[in-house]
N, C-alpha and C positions, 0 to 999 in steps of 0.2 A: 274648700269653703264655698259658701254660697251667698248669693245676694238675691234680693227679691226683684221681681219685675218692676220696672218703672211704669209699664203699661198693664199692670194687673187689673183684670176686669172688676168693676165695682159690683158687689153682691147686694148692695142696698141695705146692709145691716150695720153700717158704721162708717167711719171716716176712711180716707184712702190708706192711712198708715195701718189701721186695724185690719182692713180688707187684705192689704198686702201681707201682713203677718199671718192671718188665717190661711191665706193661699199657700204660703211657704210651709206652714205646719201640715197642710194637706199633702203637699209634695213629699215632705219628710215621711209621713205615714205611708204613702204609696211606695216610696223608695224602700222602706224597711220591709214591706211585704214582697217587693220585687227582688230584693237581695235573697230572700228565703226561697222564692220560687224559681230563680235562675237555674237552668240545667247546666251540667258540666260543659256542654258544647257552646253555651252562650258566651259572648264576649263581655266580660265583667267591666273592663275599662270603657268600652263603648257605652254601656249602660250608665256608668258613673258620669261620663261626659254628657250624655243626653239629659239626665236628671239635673245635673248642675246647670246646664244651659237653661232648663225650665226656670230655675230659681234666679238666675242672673239676668234673664231677659235679653236685651240687645247688648250682647257682649260676644267676645270670642273666648271659648273655653278649650284649654289644652290639658290633657291628662297624660302623665308620663309614668312609666314604671322605672324602678331603680334596682340595680343589682349592686349592693354595697360591696360585696366581696370582689367583684370585678371592677368596681368604680365606674359603672356605665349607667347612663340614663337613656331611655328610649321613649320617643313620642308614640303613644298607642292610639290616640284619637284626638281629633280637632273638630269642634262644633262652632258654627256661627260665621264661617267664612263667606257663605252665600255667593253672590255674584263676583266677589273679589277673589275667589279661589284661584282662577286661572292666572290672574295677574300676580298673586302672591307666589304661586308655584314658579312662574317665570322669573320673578325677582330673586327667589331663593335658589333657583336652578334645580329644584327637586321638590317632590311632594313631601311635606313635613312629616307625614305619618310613616312610621317605620324607621325614621332616622335615629341613629344612636350617637351619643356624645360621651367623651371621656370626662370623668369628674375628678377634679383635684381635691385635696383635703379641705380647702376653703369652701368649695361648693358643697361638699358633703356636710360640712359643719353647718352651713346655712340651711340646708334642707332638713337637717335633724333638729334645728332649733325649735320647731313646733310653733303652733299659733298662726293665725291669719295675719299676714304682714303685707304692707305695700312695698313692692320691690323698688329699691332706690335707683336702679339703673334703667337703661332702655333695652331695646331688643338685641343690641350687640352683646351686652352682658348676658342677657337671657339665653341667647344661643351659644353661650360660652365661647364667644369670639370665633365661631366656626363659619359664620356667614359674614361676608365683607361689610365693613362699616357703612359704606355708601349704600349698599342694598338694604341694610337695616334702617337707615334714615328714610329711604324711599318707602319702605314698608310702613314705617311710623306715620308718614304723611298720607299714605294710601288709606290706612285704617283710622286716620284722624285721632291718633293715640293720645289718651289722657292719663290713665293710671293703669298700673299692673299690680295685681295682688297674687300672692302665692301662699300655699299651705301644704305641708307634707302629710302623707298618709302614714302615720306612725302608730304602732300598737305593740305593747310589750317591749318597747325599746328598739323595735325593728322598723326600718324605713322601707316601705313598699313602693313609694312613688310620690308624686306631688300633683297638685292641681294648680293651674294658672288661669287667672281671670283677667282679660284685657278689656278695658272700658274705653270707649271713645269720648271725645269732649262733650260735656253736657250730661254725662252719665255718672252716677255715683253709686257706690255699694251700700245697700240698705240691709238692715237686720244681719249684721256680721255674725252675731251669736248663732243664728240659724245656720249660716254657712259652716261654722265650726262644728255644729252638731252633725251636719250632713257629712263632713269630711271624717268625723269620728265613726259614723255609721259605715262609710266606705272603707275605712281602715280595718274595721272588724271583718267586713266581707272579704277584703283582700287577704287578711291573715288566714281566714278559713279556707279561701281558695288555694293559698300556697300550701297549707297543710293537706288539703285534699289532693292537690297535684303531686305532692311528695309521696303521699300514701299510694296514689294511683301508679306512680313511677316505680315505687317499691314493689307493689303487687305485680306489675308487668315484668320486672326483673325476676321476681320469684317464679312467676308463671313460665317465663322463658327457660329458667333453670329446670323446672319440673318437666317441661316439654322435651328437654334435651338430655335427661338422665338416661344413659343406656342401661337396659336390663333392670331398671327400677320402675315398676308399675305403680303409678299413683292414681288413686280413685277417690272421688268425693261424692258423698251421697247424704240424703236426709235421714232422719231417724226411722222413716218407714222403708228405707233401703233404696229409694229411687235415686238413680245416678244423675249427678249434674256436672261431673268432671271426670275425664278419662284421657290420660296423656298418651303420647306416642308409644311409649314402652308397654303400656297396657294393651295396645293394639297388637304388638308383637307377641307378648306373653300369652294373651288369652284368645287372640284371633279375631276379636270383634273390633270393627272400626269405631271411632268416637261417635259417628253418626248412628251406628247401630246400637251403641251402648247407652248413650245419654237418653234419659227418659225411661229406661227400663229398670227393673228391680234387680239389685245385685244378687239377691237370694236366688232368683229364677235363672240368672245368667251363668254364674260360675260356681255356685255352692253345691256340693254333692248332696243327694237326697237325705242321707243319714245325718247331715249337719244343719239342715235348713231350720228346724225349730230352734235349735240352740243359737244360731246366728241371729234369728229374729229377736230372741230374748236379749241377746247381747247388745244389739242396736238400740232397743228400747231402753234398757237399763243404762247404757252409755249416755244416751241423750238426757236422761233424767239426772244422773249422778256425776257425769263427766269421767267416769272410770271405765276403762276397757281392759280386757285380758292382757297379760304379759305377751311380749313378742314370742312367736313360736313358729316351727315348721308346719306347713299345711300342704295337703294334696288337694288342689282345686281343679275345676274343669275348664277345658278349652272349648272353643266353638265346635271343634270336630269331635267332642266328647272324650278326647284323650285327657289324661291328667298331667298336671304340671306341679312340681314341687317348688314352693316359695317360702321364704322367711318373712312372715307377715307381722307388721306393727300397726297399731291403730291409735288415733288421737281424736279428741273431741274439741271443737272450737265453739265456745259460747260467747255470744254478744247479746247485750241487754235488749237491743231493739230487733233482734232477729232470732229465728229458731236455731237450735244447735246444728252445726255442720259436722259430719264425721268424715275423716279421711283415713285411708288405708295405704300404707307403703309396703309393697311386696318386692322383695329382691328375688329375682329368678335364680333358683339353685340348680337348674338343669345342667349347665356346664360344670358346676362344682361337683354335682352328683356323678356326672360322666367321668370327670377326672378322678373322683374317689373310687369309682368302679375299676377304672384302668389301673389305679394304684394298687387296689386289692388284688387284681389279677397278677400284677407284677410281683407283689409281695408273696402271693401263693406260689408262683413259679420259682421265686428266689428261695422260698422255704423248701420246696421240693428239691431244688438243685443242691441246697445246703445239706439236706438230709442225704441225698445221693453221694455227695462228696465226703460227708462224714462217714457214711457207711463204707464207701470205697477205701477211705483211709484206715478204718478199723480192720477191714479185710486185708489190707496190705501189711498192717502191723502183725495180724495173725499169721499171714503167709510167711513173713520174715521170721517169725518166731518158730514156725514149723520147719522151715529150711534150716534154721540154726540147730534145732533138735536132731534133724536127720544128719547134719554134718557131724554133730557130736557122736551120734550113734555109729556112724560109719568109721570114725576115727577109733572108737573103742574096739570095734571088731578087728581092725587092722593092727591093733596093738600099738598104735602110735599115740 
């Protein structure tokens, strides 16, 4: 939540209250643009704290993140400590930024309650009784504590964190409705950030999986055939390093001359329709111009905001083909041996028959 400056500059276009309101609305507008323009590397919590501090003027602003599953809250940024920072760190015995606290069910329920609220307790309760009571009293005296306000960053029923506004004596929170609007803005930004982080983590796991698949060459390229992804197995199967392959055209790199025109047409049609040929065995070229037999499958990934991406998964069949060849040789040898043994058996039967005939003939001549 946010409050307006007590010392908001007078723009000369109205009373103090109106000027304050217009100033806060300007901050809200700037914040909305800022949330959109933040890069993945920027600290979103620090940005939220900075903008909230602009709205609350002479105050101390604390922004926490919450992991509801682990029941843990972590202080991500603190603004407004000024010259008191060293004394506060000494009294707490640590820098508040980065400190985590275990949340019980009561604390989680309070954070999930929603809405801008004045916290009924002091710093001892705010620190979840992890900082000694005596140190908390000293901190309250040092900051000339008057009131504490809190509001959770909640979106879609999910608690992402909370904002804390600490006001000294003589300071009051103004335009609380604007503060609530700000916190709602921040909640949306945190929800999006969490989704982006989850997607990034998922993509990283998938990329690690692809990088470590043995004998499964995975290639990614655009509809014009220009390669943008080449995993380690592709280096082994085709002989080109990722540095050599990325940026080159797949047709020029590994496609035999008699297949080039067909492959170009397949890529173009696949990008347009999302349909690719059925998986099949192919003979493709290695860097040394030798051929390699692969079982090749293709997919097309289409996203509304980006041009289609094509991926090919090739299973190296070299070892399988070598094993099949050895098996065929063994089968041929076995067949020859079988024929030899069968022929030998037939000859033995014929020989035994002839011996029997000779014995019978001999007996007949001897009259026996």
